[in-house]
C-alpha positions as CSV (number, residue, x, y, z in Angstrom):
1,M,110.6,3.4,31.7
2,Q,107.5,4.5,29.8
3,Y,106.5,8.2,29.5
4,D,103.8,10.1,27.8
5,V,106.1,13.0,27.0
6,V,109.9,13.3,27.1
7,V,111.1,16.9,27.0
8,I,114.8,17.3,25.9
9,G,116.5,20.3,27.3
10,A,116.3,21.8,30.8
11,G,116.7,25.4,29.8
12,I,114.0,27.9,30.6
13,V,111.9,27.0,27.5
14,G,112.0,23.3,28.2
15,L,111.2,23.7,31.9
16,A,108.4,26.1,31.2
17,T,106.9,23.7,28.6
18,A,107.1,20.8,31.0
19,L,105.5,22.8,33.8
20,K,102.7,24.0,31.6
21,I,101.9,20.4,30.3
22,K,101.9,19.2,33.9
23,E,99.7,22.0,35.1
24,K,97.1,21.3,32.4
25,N,97.1,17.5,32.7
26,K,98.6,16.2,36.0
27,S,98.0,12.5,34.9
28,L,100.5,12.7,32.1
29,H,103.9,11.0,32.9
30,I,106.5,13.6,31.9
31,L,110.3,13.5,31.9
32,V,112.8,16.3,31.3
33,L,116.3,15.2,30.1
34,D,119.4,17.3,30.0
35,K,123.1,16.5,29.4
36,E,124.3,18.9,32.1
37,Q,124.4,18.4,35.8
38,E,122.2,21.5,36.5
39,V,119.3,23.2,34.9
40,A,119.7,26.3,32.8
41,A,123.4,25.6,32.2
42,H,123.7,27.3,28.8
43,Q,121.8,30.0,27.0
44,T,119.5,30.6,30.0
45,G,122.3,30.6,32.6
46,H,124.4,33.0,30.5
47,N,121.5,35.3,29.8
48,S,121.9,39.0,30.6
49,G,118.7,39.0,32.6
50,V,116.6,41.5,30.7
51,I,112.8,41.4,30.8
52,H,112.0,42.4,27.2
53,S,109.0,44.5,26.5
54,G,108.2,43.5,22.9
55,L,109.3,46.8,21.3
56,Y,111.4,45.4,18.4
57,Y,109.4,42.6,17.0
58,K,107.2,42.6,13.9
59,P,103.6,42.9,14.8
60,G,101.8,39.6,14.6
61,S,105.0,37.6,14.7
62,L,105.5,34.7,17.1
63,K,108.1,36.8,18.9
64,A,105.8,39.8,19.3
65,L,102.8,37.7,20.4
66,N,104.7,35.5,22.8
67,C,106.9,38.2,24.2
68,I,104.0,40.5,25.2
69,K,101.9,37.6,26.5
70,G,105.0,36.0,28.2
71,Y,106.0,39.3,29.8
72,N,102.6,39.5,31.6
73,M,102.7,35.8,32.5
74,L,106.3,36.2,33.9
75,L,105.5,39.1,36.1
76,K,102.4,37.3,37.4
77,F,104.5,34.2,38.1
78,C,107.1,36.3,40.0
79,N,104.5,38.1,42.1
80,E,102.8,34.8,43.0
81,N,106.1,33.1,43.9
82,Q,107.9,36.0,45.5
83,M,110.6,36.0,42.8
84,Q,112.8,39.1,42.6
85,Y,112.6,41.4,39.5
86,E,112.7,45.2,38.9
87,L,111.0,47.2,36.1
88,C,113.7,49.9,35.7
89,G,112.9,50.9,32.2
90,K,115.2,51.5,29.2
91,V,116.1,54.1,26.7
92,V,116.8,53.3,23.0
93,V,119.1,56.0,21.8
94,S,119.6,57.5,18.3
95,T,122.9,59.1,17.6
96,S,122.5,60.0,13.9
97,D,119.7,61.1,11.5
98,S,119.6,57.7,9.8
99,E,119.1,56.0,13.2
100,T,116.4,58.5,14.1
101,A,114.3,57.4,11.1
102,Y,114.4,53.8,12.3
103,L,113.9,54.9,16.0
104,H,110.5,56.4,14.9
105,Q,109.7,53.1,13.2
106,L,110.4,51.3,16.4
107,L,108.1,53.7,18.3
108,S,105.3,52.9,15.9
109,R,106.0,49.2,16.1
110,G,106.0,49.3,19.9
111,K,102.6,51.1,19.9
112,E,101.2,48.6,17.4
113,N,102.4,45.8,19.7
114,G,100.3,47.3,22.4
115,L,103.0,48.9,24.6
116,A,101.5,51.7,26.7
117,G,103.6,54.6,28.1
118,L,106.3,54.7,25.4
119,K,107.7,58.2,25.2
120,L,109.8,59.9,22.5
121,L,112.5,61.9,24.3
122,S,114.3,64.9,22.9
123,A,118.0,65.3,23.5
124,G,117.2,67.5,26.5
125,E,114.7,65.0,27.9
126,L,117.2,62.2,27.4
127,K,119.8,64.2,29.4
128,E,117.3,64.5,32.3
129,R,116.9,60.7,32.5
130,E,120.5,59.8,31.5
131,P,122.8,62.7,32.1
132,H,125.9,61.0,30.7
133,V,124.3,59.6,27.5
134,N,124.9,61.1,24.1
135,G,121.9,61.1,21.7
136,I,119.7,63.1,19.3
137,E,116.5,61.4,20.4
138,A,115.5,58.3,22.3
139,I,112.5,56.2,23.2
140,F,111.8,55.6,26.9
141,V,110.3,52.1,27.4
142,P,108.9,51.8,31.0
143,Q,108.1,48.0,30.7
144,T,111.7,46.8,30.4
145,G,113.1,45.2,33.5
146,I,115.8,43.0,35.0
147,I,115.7,39.5,36.5
148,D,117.7,36.3,37.2
149,Y,116.5,33.7,34.7
150,K,118.5,30.9,36.3
151,E,116.5,31.4,39.5
152,I,113.3,31.5,37.5
153,S,114.3,28.2,35.8
154,E,115.1,26.6,39.1
155,K,111.6,27.6,40.3
156,Y,109.9,26.2,37.2
157,A,111.8,22.9,37.8
158,S,110.8,22.8,41.5
159,L,107.1,23.4,40.7
160,F,107.2,20.8,37.9
161,Q,108.7,18.2,40.2
162,S,106.2,19.0,43.0
163,L,103.5,18.1,40.5
164,G,105.1,14.7,39.9
165,G,107.3,15.5,36.9
166,G,110.7,13.9,36.6
167,I,114.1,15.6,35.7
168,H,117.1,13.5,34.8
169,L,120.3,15.5,34.6
170,G,123.7,14.3,33.2
171,E,122.0,12.3,30.4
172,K,122.9,13.3,26.8
173,V,120.4,12.2,24.1
174,I,122.3,10.3,21.5
175,D,119.4,8.9,19.4
176,I,115.6,8.8,19.0
177,K,114.2,5.7,17.3
178,K,110.6,5.1,16.1
179,E,109.0,1.8,16.9
180,K,105.3,0.9,16.5
181,G,104.0,4.4,17.1
182,Q,106.3,4.9,20.0
183,S,109.6,6.7,20.3
184,T,112.6,5.3,22.0
185,V,114.9,8.1,23.4
186,V,118.4,6.7,23.9
187,T,120.7,8.6,26.2
188,S,124.2,8.2,27.4
189,K,122.9,6.3,30.5
190,A,119.4,4.8,29.7
191,T,116.6,4.2,27.3
192,Y,113.1,5.7,27.6
193,E,109.9,4.9,25.8
194,T,107.6,7.8,25.0
195,T,104.5,8.7,23.0
196,L,105.8,12.1,22.2
197,V,109.2,13.9,22.2
198,V,109.4,17.7,22.8
199,N,112.8,19.1,21.7
200,C,113.9,22.3,23.5
201,S,117.6,21.7,23.1
202,G,118.7,25.2,22.3
203,L,122.2,25.2,20.9
204,Y,121.7,21.6,19.8
205,S,118.0,21.9,18.7
206,D,118.7,21.2,15.1
207,K,120.8,18.1,15.8
208,V,118.1,16.6,18.1
209,A,115.5,17.6,15.5
210,R,117.3,15.6,12.8
211,F,116.6,12.4,14.8
212,T,112.9,12.9,13.8
213,E,113.0,15.4,11.0
214,Q,114.7,14.0,7.9
215,K,114.6,17.1,5.8
216,L,115.3,19.9,8.3
217,D,116.5,22.8,6.3
218,V,118.0,25.0,9.1
219,K,121.2,24.8,11.1
220,I,122.1,26.4,14.4
221,I,125.0,28.8,13.9
222,P,126.5,29.8,17.3
223,F,127.3,33.5,18.0
224,R,129.2,34.4,21.2
225,G,128.3,37.6,23.0
226,E,131.0,38.9,25.2
227,Y,130.6,41.4,28.1
228,F,132.6,43.8,30.1
229,E,131.4,45.1,33.5
230,L,131.7,48.6,34.7
231,K,133.9,49.3,37.7
232,R,132.0,50.2,40.8
233,E,133.1,53.9,40.7
234,K,131.6,54.3,37.2
235,Q,128.3,52.6,37.7
236,H,126.6,56.0,38.5
237,L,126.9,56.7,34.7
238,V,123.9,54.3,34.0
239,K,120.5,54.9,35.5
240,H,118.3,52.7,33.3
241,L,119.1,50.1,30.6
242,I,120.7,52.0,27.6
243,Y,120.5,50.5,24.1
244,P,121.5,51.8,20.7
245,V,119.1,51.7,17.7
246,P,119.7,48.2,16.3
247,D,120.8,47.4,12.7
248,P,117.5,46.1,11.1
249,N,119.5,43.7,9.0
250,F,120.7,41.7,12.0
251,P,118.9,39.8,14.8
252,F,121.2,41.4,17.4
253,L,120.6,44.6,19.4
254,G,124.2,46.0,19.5
255,V,126.4,46.7,22.5
256,H,124.4,48.3,25.3
257,F,124.5,48.9,29.1
258,T,122.5,46.5,31.3
259,R,121.9,46.9,35.0
260,M,121.9,43.5,36.7
261,I,119.4,42.3,39.4
262,N,122.1,41.2,41.8
263,G,124.1,44.5,41.3
264,G,126.6,45.7,38.8
265,I,126.3,46.9,35.2
266,E,127.2,44.9,32.1
267,A,128.4,46.5,28.9
268,G,128.0,44.5,25.7
269,P,127.5,42.1,24.1
270,N,129.2,41.9,20.7
271,A,128.1,39.1,18.3
272,V,131.1,36.9,17.3
273,F,130.9,33.7,15.3
274,A,131.8,31.0,17.8
275,F,134.0,28.1,16.8
276,R,131.9,25.6,18.8
277,R,128.3,25.6,20.0
278,E,129.2,26.0,23.6
279,G,132.2,28.2,22.9
280,Y,132.1,30.7,25.7
281,K,135.8,31.5,25.3
282,K,137.8,32.6,22.3
283,N,140.0,29.5,22.4
284,N,137.0,27.1,22.6
285,I,137.1,25.2,19.3
286,H,135.4,22.0,18.2
287,L,136.7,21.1,14.7
288,G,133.6,19.1,13.8
289,E,131.1,21.8,14.8
290,L,133.2,24.5,13.2
291,A,133.3,22.5,9.9
292,E,129.5,22.0,10.1
293,S,129.0,25.8,10.3
294,L,131.5,26.7,7.7
295,T,130.2,24.2,5.1
296,W,126.5,25.1,5.6
297,P,125.4,26.9,2.4
298,G,123.3,29.4,4.3
299,F,126.2,30.5,6.6
300,Q,128.5,30.9,3.5
301,K,125.9,33.2,2.0
302,V,125.6,35.2,5.2
303,A,129.4,35.4,5.6
304,G,129.8,36.5,1.9
305,K,127.2,39.3,2.3
306,Y,128.2,40.6,5.8
307,W,131.9,39.7,6.1
308,K,132.8,43.3,6.9
309,T,130.4,43.4,9.9
310,G,131.7,40.0,11.0
311,F,135.3,41.1,11.0
312,G,134.3,44.2,12.8
313,E,132.7,42.1,15.6
314,L,135.8,39.8,15.7
315,Y,138.2,42.8,15.9
316,R,136.1,44.2,18.7
317,S,136.4,40.9,20.5
318,F,140.2,41.1,20.6
319,S,140.5,44.9,21.0
320,K,139.3,46.4,24.2
321,A,139.9,49.8,22.6
322,A,137.5,49.0,19.8
323,F,134.9,47.7,22.2
324,T,135.2,50.9,24.3
325,K,134.8,53.0,21.2
326,A,131.5,51.3,20.5
327,L,130.3,52.0,24.0
328,Q,131.5,55.6,23.8
329,K,128.9,56.2,21.1
330,L,126.3,56.0,23.9
331,I,128.4,57.3,26.9
332,P,131.4,59.3,25.6
333,S,133.0,59.5,29.1
334,I,133.5,55.7,29.3
335,E,137.2,54.8,29.1
336,A,138.9,51.4,28.7
337,K,140.2,51.5,32.2
338,D,136.6,51.7,33.5
339,L,135.8,48.2,32.1
340,V,136.7,44.8,33.5
341,T,136.2,41.5,31.6
342,G,132.8,40.0,32.3
343,G,131.1,36.8,31.2
344,A,129.9,35.5,27.8
345,G,127.0,33.7,26.4
346,V,126.4,31.9,23.1
347,R,123.2,32.5,21.1
348,A,121.7,29.7,19.0
349,Q,120.9,31.4,15.7
350,A,119.0,29.3,13.2
351,C,120.2,29.9,9.6
352,D,118.4,28.4,6.6
353,R,120.0,27.0,3.5
354,T,119.4,30.2,1.5
355,G,121.3,32.4,3.9
356,G,118.3,33.7,5.9
357,L,118.9,34.3,9.6
358,I,115.6,33.1,11.1
359,D,114.3,36.0,13.1
360,D,111.1,34.5,14.5
361,F,110.5,31.6,16.8
362,M,110.3,28.3,14.8
363,I,108.3,25.3,16.0
364,L,108.0,22.2,13.8
365,E,105.7,19.2,14.3
366,N,105.8,15.7,13.1
367,E,104.3,12.4,14.2
368,Q,107.1,11.7,16.7
369,A,108.0,15.1,18.0
370,I,107.5,18.8,18.5
371,N,110.8,20.5,17.7
372,V,111.4,24.1,19.0
373,C,114.1,24.8,16.4
374,N,114.6,28.5,16.9
375,A,114.0,30.3,20.3
376,P,116.5,33.1,20.6
377,S,115.9,36.3,22.6
378,P,113.3,37.1,23.8
379,A,112.7,33.4,24.6
380,A,113.4,33.8,28.3
381,T,110.9,36.6,28.7
382,S,108.5,34.6,26.6
383,S,109.1,31.3,28.2
384,L,105.8,30.7,29.9
385,S,103.9,31.8,26.7
386,I,106.1,29.5,24.5
387,G,105.5,26.8,27.1
388,N,101.8,27.5,26.9
389,T,101.8,27.3,23.1
390,V,103.8,24.0,23.0
391,S,101.8,22.4,25.8
392,D,98.6,23.0,23.8
393,L,100.2,21.3,20.8
394,V,101.2,18.4,23.1
395,L,97.7,18.0,24.7
396,K,96.1,17.7,21.3
397,R,98.0,14.4,21.0
398,F,96.4,12.9,24.2
C-alpha cells in the first residue's frame, strides 16, 4: 500500500488539505487516516459553528491572513455546493471603561485586517440592535456568520473521494518509521508506505509530530468549553451573535451567545483545563494524559501565573449560578432557569516550554512530514486557506 501523501486526521483541516492537494494534482495517490469511525469527530464536530470574520487577530499573523482568505474561500465553496450558512453579524460589547479602551483597539485591528462595514455603536445604537444587551459601546461586525462545520467536512470528504482520494476510518496511527527516504505509517490495522506525511491530528498533533520531530518544544494542553442552551421562550433575547470584549492575555473569547444554523442559541463556552485530551465531560479522566499536562514546564508556568483565572473557570463549570452571572454581564435578564445543559468541546491549545500559549497557527516541516501543530479557532473558518497553504508546501516536494 504505497501512497504519495498520507494525511493523518479527518477533521476539517485534514480534509481541506487533502482536498486541496488532490485538486491541484489529481495524479498524486493520497490517503486520509483517522482513528474514529466518522470524519470531524472531535474539535470540528464539537465546534460552535461560527464563521469568524478576522476581527481579533494580529495583522500579518497566520491567523489573520488565513482567516480572512479562508472566510472568502468558505463562502464561495458554500455557494458553489449549495451548503447552508447565514451571515447574521455579531456585536462585541464593552461593559466597562477598561474594556472600551480595548474595544477601540479591536476596531482598529479589524480595519487593518481589511474588514469593511465595521461600526462602532453607542449604548443607544446597541439597544436598537440588541434591546436586551447591557453595554457602554459595541462593535457591529457584519461579516460574522453561522454554519455546520461537520456538514462542510463531510462535503470536503465526498469531493476528495470523488477525485480518487482514499479515507480509512477506525485506524489509529501508532508509529511512523523512516526507511530509505520513505516513511512507514503504522496503524492499529495496517501499514502504509508514503513519500510524505501530513499531520493534522488536532488534539494529538504533538504526539503524532513527535514520531518525526525529535525536539518538538510544544505540548497540546486540552481545555474544555462547556455550553448551556437557551430555552425556546428566551431565544428572542438574542438577535445576532453577542460577544464580550475578550481578555487580551488569553486565547479565549469569553462566554457569549451564539445562534446556531439548525436553530437554538448556545451560551458559553467557559475554558476549563480538561483531564484528558478528549475529555468532553467533567468525569472524563486519563491519568497518563493528565500527568503529561501537569508535568509540562510550560503548563506549570501558565498555571502559576493564572491560577486565579483557572479556578474561576473551574468554579463556573460546577456552578450554574456563576455561569449565569457571567452571562448576565451581557444580558442582565437571563436567569439560571432559562438555561439547559448543552454540549461541550475540547480545544487543543499548544503551550511551549516557557509557558507561552501559542496564539498563532503553527506549521513545522521536516524531511518526513509537515506537522500542523497548532490550529485552534478560527481554523474551521480558515480551513480551505490552511489547506491551500499546506498543499503548496506538499506540492513543492513532488
